[in-house]
C-alpha positions as CSV (number, residue, x, y, z in Angstrom):
1,M,-12.5,14.6,0.3
2,Q,-11.9,11.9,2.8
3,A,-15.6,11.4,3.2
4,A,-15.9,11.2,-0.6
5,I,-13.2,8.6,-0.7
6,A,-15.0,6.6,2.0
7,A,-18.3,7.0,0.2
8,V,-16.9,5.5,-3.0
9,H,-15.5,2.6,-1.1
10,A,-18.9,2.1,0.7
11,E,-20.8,2.2,-2.5
12,A,-18.8,-0.7,-4.0
13,P,-20.1,-4.2,-3.5
14,S,-16.5,-5.5,-3.5
15,A,-13.0,-4.3,-3.8
16,E,-12.9,-5.4,-7.5
17,E,-16.0,-3.3,-8.2
18,T,-14.7,-0.2,-6.5
19,D,-14.3,2.9,-8.8
20,W,-10.6,3.1,-8.2
21,R,-10.1,5.8,-10.9
22,Q,-12.4,8.1,-9.0
23,I,-10.6,7.4,-5.8
24,V,-7.3,8.2,-7.5
25,I,-8.7,11.6,-8.6
26,L,-9.9,12.3,-5.0
27,Y,-6.5,11.4,-3.6
28,R,-4.8,13.7,-6.0
29,L,-7.1,16.5,-4.8
30,L,-6.5,15.6,-1.2
31,E,-2.7,15.7,-1.7
32,Q,-3.0,19.2,-3.0
33,V,-5.1,20.4,-0.1
34,S,-3.5,18.3,2.7
35,P,-0.2,16.8,1.6
36,N,1.2,14.2,3.9
37,P,2.9,10.8,3.4
38,M,0.0,8.7,4.6
39,V,-2.3,10.3,1.9
40,T,0.4,9.5,-0.7
41,L,0.6,5.9,0.6
42,N,-3.1,5.5,0.2
43,H,-3.0,7.2,-3.2
44,A,-0.3,4.6,-4.2
45,V,-2.6,1.8,-3.3
46,A,-5.5,3.3,-5.2
47,A,-3.3,4.0,-8.3
48,A,-2.1,0.4,-8.2
49,M,-5.7,-0.8,-8.2
50,A,-6.7,1.5,-11.0
51,H,-3.6,1.5,-13.2
52,G,-1.5,-1.5,-12.1
53,P,1.1,-2.1,-9.5
54,R,3.9,-0.1,-11.3
55,A,1.8,3.1,-11.0
56,G,1.5,2.6,-7.3
57,L,5.2,1.7,-6.9
58,E,6.2,4.9,-8.7
59,L,4.2,7.0,-6.2
60,L,6.0,5.3,-3.3
61,R,9.5,6.4,-4.5
62,P,9.4,9.9,-3.0
63,L,8.3,8.4,0.3
64,E,11.5,6.4,0.6
65,E,13.3,9.8,1.1
66,D,10.7,11.3,3.4
67,D,11.9,11.1,7.0
68,R,8.3,11.1,8.3
69,V,7.6,7.7,6.8
70,A,10.7,6.1,5.3
71,D,11.2,3.9,8.4
72,H,7.5,3.2,8.9
73,H,6.3,-0.4,8.6
74,R,3.3,0.7,6.5
75,L,5.5,1.9,3.6
76,H,7.3,-1.5,3.5
77,A,4.1,-3.4,3.8
78,V,2.5,-1.5,0.9
79,R,5.6,-1.9,-1.2
80,G,5.4,-5.6,-0.5
81,H,1.8,-5.8,-1.5
82,L,2.4,-3.9,-4.8
83,L,5.5,-5.9,-5.6
84,E,3.5,-9.1,-5.0
85,M,0.8,-7.7,-7.4
86,A,3.6,-7.1,-9.9
87,G,4.7,-10.7,-9.6
88,E,8.0,-9.9,-7.9
89,R,7.8,-12.5,-5.2
90,R,11.3,-12.3,-3.8
91,A,11.3,-8.5,-3.5
92,A,7.8,-8.6,-2.1
93,C,8.9,-11.2,0.5
94,E,11.8,-8.9,1.5
95,S,9.5,-5.9,1.9
96,Y,7.0,-7.9,4.0
97,R,9.9,-9.1,6.2
98,E,11.2,-5.5,6.6
99,A,7.7,-4.3,7.5
100,A,7.4,-7.1,10.1
101,R,10.7,-6.1,11.7
102,R,9.5,-2.5,11.9
103,T,6.1,-2.9,13.5
104,A,5.5,-2.9,17.2
105,S,2.2,-4.8,16.8
106,L,2.5,-8.5,17.3
107,P,-0.6,-9.3,15.2
108,E,0.7,-7.1,12.3
109,R,4.1,-8.8,12.6
110,R,2.5,-12.2,12.4
111,F,0.4,-11.2,9.4
112,L,3.4,-9.7,7.6
113,E,5.6,-12.7,8.3
114,S,2.9,-15.1,7.1
115,R,2.7,-13.1,3.8
116,A,6.5,-13.4,3.4
117,D,6.4,-17.1,4.3
118,R,3.7,-17.8,1.8
119,L,5.8,-16.1,-1.0
120,S,9.0,-17.9,0.0
121,G,7.3,-21.3,0.3
122,N,7.9,-21.5,4.1
123,E,4.2,-21.9,5.0
124,G,3.5,-24.1,7.9
């Protein structure tokens, strides 16, 4: 199923032209066969692309209570991205900043901080 998801991505000329609905279906199947929080995180992104950011945010809710990922920077970064897509700039900014605090990667931290700065008007 992971190969099928990769193939759907590879077939698309751009992110906008990706068959996100097909990817959502594949992630649902993958979650049944191999449930883990990173699969759910990816499923949330695909759901947001196919059905809007609220659909993705709803899939993130159970992860907030999952000790395997609740403190992981990727959960906060994805939440920030989906909140940004939903037009919730302040909440997105807070999520990006939290993700930046939680990553050990300096390039990731800089990227996440730049996203937060852009949303808060502190670019520079």
